[in-house]
C-alpha positions in Angstrom: -81.3 118.0 2.4 -81.8 114.3 2.2 -79.8 113.8 5.4 -82.3 116.0 7.3 -85.2 113.9 5.8 -83.5 110.7 6.8 -82.9 112.0 10.3 -86.5 113.0 10.6 -87.7 109.5 9.4 -85.3 107.8 11.9 -86.6 110.1 14.7 -90.2 109.3 13.8 -89.5 105.6 13.7 -87.8 105.7 17.1 -90.7 107.7 18.5 -93.2 105.1 17.1 -91.2 102.3 18.6 -91.1 103.9 22.0 -94.8 104.5 21.9 -95.4 100.8 21.0 -93.0 99.7 23.9 -95.0 102.0 26.3 -98.3 100.4 25.1 -96.6 97.0 25.6 -95.6 97.8 29.2 -99.1 99.1 30.0 -100.6 95.9 28.5 -98.3 93.6 30.4 -99.0 95.5 33.7 -102.8 95.2 33.0 -102.4 91.4 32.2 -100.4 90.8 35.4 -102.9 92.8 37.5 -105.9 90.8 36.0 -104.0 87.5 36.3 -104.4 86.8 32.6 -102.0 84.4 30.9 -99.3 86.2 28.9 -99.1 84.9 25.4 -97.7 86.6 22.3 -101.1 86.7 20.6 -102.9 88.1 23.7 -100.1 90.7 24.3 -100.2 91.8 20.7 -104.0 92.3 20.8 -103.9 94.1 24.2 -101.0 96.4 23.3 -102.3 97.0 19.7 -98.9 96.0 18.2 -98.0 93.3 15.6 -96.7 89.9 16.6 -93.8 90.6 14.3 -92.8 93.6 16.4 -92.9 91.4 19.5 -90.7 88.8 17.8 -88.2 91.1 16.3 -87.8 93.9 18.8 -85.3 92.9 21.5 -86.7 95.3 24.1 -90.2 93.9 23.4 -89.0 90.3 23.7 -87.2 91.2 27.0 -90.3 92.7 28.4 -92.4 89.6 27.6 -89.7 87.3 29.0 -89.6 89.4 32.1 -93.4 89.2 32.5 -93.5 85.5 31.9 -90.4 84.7 34.0 -88.6 83.0 31.1 -84.8 83.2 31.3 -82.5 83.2 28.3 -79.8 80.9 29.6 -80.3 78.6 26.5 -81.8 80.5 23.5 -84.8 78.7 22.0 -85.4 76.5 25.1 -88.2 77.4 27.5 -88.4 76.7 31.2 -90.8 74.0 32.2 -93.0 76.5 34.1 -93.2 79.0 31.2 -96.5 79.6 29.6 -95.0 81.3 26.5 -92.8 79.3 24.0 -89.9 80.9 22.3 -90.8 82.7 19.0 -89.2 80.2 16.7 -91.0 77.3 18.3 -94.4 79.0 18.1 -93.7 79.8 14.4 -92.6 76.3 13.7 -95.8 74.9 15.3 -97.9 77.3 13.3 -96.1 76.3 10.1 -96.6 72.6 10.8 -100.3 73.1 11.4 -100.6 75.1 8.1 -98.7 72.4 6.3 -100.8 69.6 7.7 -104.0 71.5 6.7 -102.7 72.1 3.2 -101.8 68.4 2.8 -105.3 67.4 3.9 -106.8 69.7 1.4 -104.6 68.4 -1.4 -105.5 64.8 -0.5 -109.2 65.7 -0.6 -108.8 67.5 -4.0 -106.9 64.5 -5.5 -109.5 62.1 -4.3 -112.3 64.2 -5.9 -110.4 64.4 -9.2 -109.8 60.7 -9.2 -113.5 60.0 -8.6 -114.5 62.3 -11.5 -111.9 60.8 -13.8 -113.3 57.3 -12.9 -116.8 58.5 -13.8 -115.6 59.8 -17.1 -113.8 56.4 -17.9 -117.0 54.5 -16.8 -119.1 56.6 -19.2 -116.6 56.0 -22.0 -116.5 52.2 -21.4 -120.3 52.0 -21.5 -120.3 53.2 -25.1 -120.0 50.4 -27.7 -117.1 50.4 -30.1 -117.5 53.1 -32.8 -120.4 54.7 -31.1 -118.5 57.8 -30.3 -118.0 58.5 -34.1 -121.7 57.7 -34.7 -122.8 60.1 -31.9 -120.6 62.9 -33.4 -122.0 62.2 -36.8 -125.6 62.3 -35.5 -124.9 65.5 -33.6 -123.6 67.1 -36.8 -126.6 65.9 -38.7 -129.0 67.2 -36.1 -127.2 70.6 -36.1 -127.6 70.8 -39.8 -131.2 69.8 -39.6 -131.8 72.5 -36.9 -130.1 75.1 -39.2 -132.4 74.0 -42.1 -135.5 74.2 -39.9 -134.5 77.6 -38.7 -134.1 78.9 -42.2 -137.5 77.3 -43.2 -139.1 78.9 -40.2 -137.7 82.3 -41.2 -139.1 81.9 -44.7 -142.5 81.0 -43.4 -142.5 84.0 -41.1 -141.6 86.3 -44.0 -144.3 84.8 -46.1 -146.8 85.1 -43.3 -145.9 88.8 -42.8 -146.3 89.4 -46.5 -149.6 87.7 -46.6 -150.8 89.8 -43.6 -149.7 93.0 -45.4 -151.5 91.8 -48.6 -154.6 91.0 -46.5 -154.6 94.5 -44.9 -154.2 96.1 -48.4 -157.1 94.0 -49.8 -159.3 94.9 -46.8 -158.5 98.5 -47.4 -159.2 98.2 -51.1 -162.5 96.4 -50.4 -163.5 99.1 -48.0 -162.7 101.8 -50.6 -164.8 99.9 -53.2 -167.7 99.5 -50.8 -167.5 103.2 -50.0 -167.7 103.9 -53.8 -170.7 101.5 -54.2 -172.5 102.7 -51.1 -174.4 105.5 -52.8 -175.8 103.1 -55.4 -176.8 100.6 -52.9 -178.7 103.0 -50.6 -180.7 104.8 -53.4 -183.4 102.9 -55.3 -182.6 102.4 -58.9 -184.2 104.9 -61.3 -187.3 103.7 -63.3 -187.2 104.1 -67.1 
């Protein structure tokens, strides 16, 4: 059962490879007809295949070499009239460019880190001897003072809330007493 599945996968893979080679042939013919330069990147885009496929598949490499007129007398060495470099040389150039860019970025980052460390050292040198301990002590004292003021503020807020509640209660009590006295204030007192 697994043999039949393996055979089916191999057949599917061969079919896919043949379809990619056919697209490659069509793309190379179109590029030759339009007089466009044949490069690995351009061929990969036009044929809708990966560059890896073009590098690794022998038939694909042979088709590209045939289209560019590159002979394989000496592997890895291109003819002087060739527009396409061998795969290894192109990969090496890409790797060199990436390495150079990474080294430039590392140099830039190291320079920035050195500048920031220098600023920190300058700030530390501007402080007089023992001032760091004094600043830490003052900071701790200020934090304690802030904590105490926050507690005092909470107590005052609670007292204010209580006073407002008492005031409302007293206003209500006064209104009740005025309501009780209202009949006596509006009627004239009785004569003896």
